[in-house]
Every structure is written in structure tokens, then in C-alpha cells.
C-alpha positions, 0 to 999 in steps of 0.5 A, spaced: 527 443 472 522 449 474 515 446 475 512 453 473 511 455 466 516 459 463 514 465 458 518 472 457 522 474 463 521 481 466 526 484 470 521 485 476 526 489 481 525 491 486 519 487 488 523 481 488 527 484 494 521 486 498 514 485 501 510 479 499 514 476 493 521 476 496 518 471 501 517 466 495 521 461 492 526 463 486 521 459 482 515 462 484 518 469 482 521 467 475 513 465 474 511 472 476 517 475 472 514 470 466 506 472 467 506 479 469 506 486 466 508 493 468 503 499 468 505 506 469 499 511 472 499 518 473 497 521 480 490 521 481 489 516 476 485 510 478 488 503 478 481 500 479 474 502 483 470 499 488 465 494 484 469 493 478 471 486 477 478 483 478 483 483 473 489 480 478 494 483 483 498 489 483 505 490 486 507 497 487 514 498 485 515 506 485 510 511 488 505 511 493 497 508 492 491 510 496 486 505 498 479 508 499 473 505 502 466 507 499 463 508 506 460 515 504 458 516 496 461 523 496 467 522 500 470 515 500 474 514 507 481 513 506 484 506 509 491 506 507 497 509 503 501 504 501 508 503 500 513 500 495 513 492 496 505 492 497 501 487 493 494 488 493 488 485 489 488 478 493 481 479 496 477 480 490 481 476 485 481 469 490 474 470 492 472 471 485 468 478 488 467 485 485 472 489 488 471 492 495 475 498 495 478 503 490 485 504 488 488 510 486 495 513 484 497 518 490 503 520 486 506 517 479 506 510 480 510 504 477 506 497 478 507 490 476 500 487 474 499 479 475 493 477 471 488 473 474 488 468 468 495 467 470 493 466 477 487 461 475 491 457 471 497 456 476 492 454 481 488 449 477 494 446 475 498 446 481 493 448 487 499 447 492 501 454 491 494 456 494 498 457 500 503 463 497 496 467 496 493 465 502 499 468 506 499 475 501 491 475 504 494 474 511 499 480 511 494 484 508 489 483 513 494 484 519 495 491 516 488 492 517 488 490 524 494 494 526 490 500 523 484 499 527 488 497 533 491 504 532 485 508 531 482 505 537 488 505 542 493 511 540 492 519 540 492 523 534 499 525 535 502 518 535 498 515 529 500 521 525 507 519 527 507 512 525 504 514 518 509 519 517 515 514 519 511 509 514 511 514 508 518 516 509 521 510 509 524 511 501 525 518 502 524 524 508 520 528 503 512 525 503 508 527 498 501 529 501 497 534 503 495 536 510 488 535 508 489 528 505 493 526 511 487 528 515 482 524 511 487 518 511 487 518 519 480 520 520 481 526 524 478 533 523 483 538 518 484 543 524 486 537 529 491 535 523 494 542 522 495 543 530 498 536 530 503 537 525 504 544 527 506 541 534 511 536 531 514 542 527 515 546 533 519 541 536 523 539 530 520 533 528 518 535 521 518 541 516 512 543 513 512 544 505 507 545 499 504 539 499 509 535 502 511 533 509 519 533 510 521 528 516 527 532 519 528 528 525 525 521 525 527 520 533 522 525 535 516 521 531 519 515 534 518 518 541 511 519 540 509 513 536 506 509 542 502 515 546 495 512 548 
């Protein structure tokens, strides 16, 4: 018999097959399916903003999310563009602190929300499951560490190639503007335009209106480790 309380079960695909949740036990995934709710967001709509109180964890099933940090009030710094399978919100939820970053739908998104009250009830009754949430936090810390290492050690072209490879896993058409990509990587717009033009000239990408199409991933892979 399952050790988890059972509610009405949702179909939580594809999050049961990718990312953090895929590495958990069948019982844990069933608990999520009985506790979570689906949400949809339009492009540009905030899921939450820095300073908000936590309302749980969020798993991305469709679309793309933009994570920003309020370093400068008028123009927050883009930290990461999240892909399908990512879960976010653990830091504020588990530490019972206000949100440190803002989370916005970069495209139309379908998101699974795991409410904070369900998490708190589970951990109060079965504290052994703290390890599952700690693993999620460790995964997200690793992502930030990799981004920092890339910014310190790699060329702009290498960082652009890595980000486009990451963003094109689901589709070769990456819905992002050149200016947004520049903000994401913390480089000047002119530098980003030159870099993308160079990659287009060698057949790696094709520039479209508010999109970048990855035509030949091998070209991007060739440059992704430049220092």
C-alpha cells in the first residue's frame, strides 16, 4: 500500500518522464499527481515576482520560462531560460523566505504547481522525504554554478552556442529575440548581433523574426568550449 495520501490523480505527463520528478519513486510521483494543479500562462505573464511569498513549486511541462534577478530595479538581469522538465521555487518554499527571483512565461506555458501546503503536510508527516526536495535544490544550484563558470571562462560565441543548443532541444526554432538573448548572457546587443551573424554565415543558425533557427547543431557544438 502507498505511504502517500491519495487525492484525485492528474495526468502529469511529461513531467513524470523528465527532470527532477522522473528520478523519484512511483509513489512520490503519484503523490504529486494527487496534490498538484495545472496552470497556463500567456507570454510575458508573471508566475511570481521577487519579493512575493511562496506558494509552492512549479514544474514546466510546455513552453519556456525566463528567470530574472532584481540587480537593477529598472532592468532586472536575466539569469536563465528554463526548459521543459525544470522545477523551480524550492529555495523560497523550503526556507520559508520571500522569492529571490522573478519567474515569467517567455512563451505560452503549461505549468504544474505543487502547492506549498501539500509539501509542508507531507514533510511534517513523513520527514524522510526532505531528501527528494534537497536533491531538487542541489540540481538548481548546479545549474547556477555552471552558468557562473561559463560567464567567467568561455567566449561569448561559446556561451551563445551552449544556450542555443539548450533551448533547441525540443524544437530547432528558438522563440527568442536577439536583444533578449543578449540580456540573458549579459553581453552588449551589438556583440550579440555580430556573434549571431557569424554563426549564420557558417550555416549553424538562421535568423528569423523574433526567432533563431538552429540549422546545424554540429557547428554550435564545435564552438561551445571556446575559451
